[in-house]
N, C-alpha and C positions, 0 to 999 in steps of 0.2 A: 504494500500500500504506500509506503514512504518513498519508493523509488530507489532505495539503497540496495541495489542488486549486487550480489557477490559473484555471480557467474561461475559457480564451482564446477570442477570436473569437466572442463570443456577444452582441455589442451591435449597435445599429442601424447603426453605421459599417461593421461587417463585413458585415452583411446587404446594405447598399448596394454594397459592393465586389464581392460575389459574385453579385449579382442578375442580371448579364448573362452571366457565364461562370464556369466552375468549373475548378479544377485540383487536385483532391484528391491528397494525397501517399500515400494508401494505400487499398486496398480490403479490407474485412473480410467474410469469410463466417463467420457465427456462428449459434448456435442461437436459436430463438425465445424461449427462457427469459427471463422477465421480470426475473430477477436478473442478467442478463448483457448490458446494453446497451453495445455497443462505444464509442459516443461518450462515455459517462460513464466507463467503465472506463479509457479512455486519455486522459481529460480533454481532449477536442478540441472544436472549435467548428464553426460553419457553414462549409461548403465544404471541410472538412479530409479527410473520408472518404467513400468509396462504401461503403454497408453493405447486405449481403444477409443475411437471416435465414431459416433453414429449420429444421424439426425435426431435431435431431441433425446439422446441417450436411449433410443429404441433398441430393444434386445431381441435376439432369436438364438437358436442353438449355436451358431458359429461364434457370435459375440459372447454368449455366456461361456462357451468353451475357452475363448480367449481370455476372459476375465478369470476363469478358474485356473488357468495355466500356472501363473506365478505361485499362488498359495498351495496348489496341489503338487507342483514339481520341485519347488525350491524353498517353500516355507515363507513366501512373501507375507508379512504380517498385516498388511493394510490394503483395503480396497476403498476407493473413494468414487462415489457416483456424483459427478459435478454438473449441475444444471447452471443456467445463467439467465440474467435479466435480458429481456427483449429477444427471446429465442425465436428466430424465424420459422424453424421447423415446427415448434409447438404452435405458433400463431397460425401457420398454414393448416395444420391438422385440426386445430380448434374451428377455424372457419369452414373447413371441408365437412366436418361432422355436423356443425351447427346448421349449415346451409344445405346439407344433403347433396353436396357436389363433390364427387370423387376427384382426386388429383390424378394427373396423367402418369402413365408408366408405373414404375416401381415405387414412386412416391406414395402410392396408396398403401404400400406395406408399412410405411412409417405411420400413416394415419391409423391403420389397424392396430399397430403396436401401442399407440398413444391413447386409444379408446378408453381404457380404464382410468387414465388420468383425467380425461375429459369428463367422464361420468362423475368422478370425485369432485372436480372443480365445480360442476353444475350443482352438486349437493351442497358444497361448502359456500357457494356464492362469493361475494367479495367485490370490491371496487373494480378490480382488473382481473377478469376471468382468465385471461391468457397467462398472467403471472401466477395466478392460483394453480392453473394447470401445469405450468412449468415446475413449480415446487412440488405438486402432487406426483408428477412423473419421477422426480428424484427420490421421494420417499418410497413410492411403490417399488421402484427398481431396486433400491437398497434393501428393502424388506424382502423382496423376492430372492435376491442374492444371499441375504443373511439366512434365509430358511431353505435354500437350495440343498438338496439331499447330499451333495458332496462337500459343500462349504459349511453347512450347519454344524457338523461335528467339530470343525476347527474353531468356529465361533464359540461353541459350547465349552471347549477346552481352554478358551482364552488366548489361543495362538493366532487368531485372526479377528480383526475389527473390520466391519463393513459400515462405512460412514456415508450418509447423504449430505451433500453440501451445495451451496448456491453462491455463485459469483456475481457481484455487482459490477456491471460495466462502468457505471458512473464513478464508483469510489475505489475499485480494486479489492474490496473486502470479500473474503470468503466466509460465509456464515454456515456453521454446522447446523443441519436441520434434524438429523436423526443418527443414532448409532454411535455416538461418541463413546470411546472406552472410558470406564470410570477410574 
C-alpha cells in the first residue's frame, strides 16, 4: 500500500537457486484482470508463489487441480483466493444473469461458474450488487477449496490455510474476508 517495494528474489542468483526445484510459500487464485497481478501486489519474486488466474476466480476441475498442486505435492501452507474491486468478469456475469442474455463463446462458462455468487448477492442485497457478488465469489470459492475432499484434511491438521481476500484498486489494500488462520 505504501509503495515501499522490496522486489525480493528477482535476480539471477534467485533464478539459479530455483531453477531445479521450487517450494512456493503460497498459492494464489486470482482474476485475470491486468490491474491485479499477485506477484506484484504482494511484492514477491521467482519461486515464491503458485499463481492461477481465471475470470472472476471461476473454478473447474483443471483450476482446482492447479490450486491443489502446491499443498498436495510440496506442502505449500497457504492458498489465497483474491477477488478485487470493479471486476469486469463479475460485472459481465452479473448483467448476463440479471438480463437473461448469455455471453458469447466460452465466456458463458464463466457466467455459469459465477451463478452461485450471483444468487448470494441477490439474497444479500446491498448498494452495489456487483461488488457484493465479487466478494461472495471469493468467499464461496475459498469455502469450496477449504472443504475440498483433498484439501480439507490438510486444513483440519492445520498445515494449510485457505484465505479469501479482496483487493482495492483504489487504495492497494488487501482485506481478508474469510479463513484467516488464528
